[in-house]
C-alpha positions, 0 to 999 in steps of 0.5 A: 936289621929289618925295619920291623925289628928295629922299630921303624915300621912297627912304630909307624904301624902303631901311629897309623892304628892310633890315628884310625882309632881317633879319626874314624873310631874303628873297632879293635878287631879291625885295627888289629887286622890292619896292623897284622896285614901291615906287619905281614906286608913288612915281613914279606917285603923284607924276605923279598929283599925290598925296602921297608913300608915307606919304600914300598912301590905299587909293583911291590903291593901287586906282587904281595897281593899276587903271592897272597892270592896264590896262597889262598887269599879269599876275595874278602880278605883281598879287599880288606888288604887293599883298604888297609894299604890305601888308608895306610899310604894316605896316612903316610903322605898326609903325615910326611 
């Protein structure tokens, strides 16, 4: 069973979004975009046979970004992904 399906990654994504809302007051649209980006990464990791979000390595992120770019990801969206991932993994380190 996937980590998104069994709730581990999904719960982590929700806690991250709540923390961003409380700490930084980000807009609902930004929070939804970040949640969508993280879910997309989680599904890609699962489809690629990689571990869930907490097991993500730098090489996994680079491969995901390359795959998204190959499929037409625009530079502005790529920048948002990088910002999202940076904040998410900083949150994970801080909360562990």
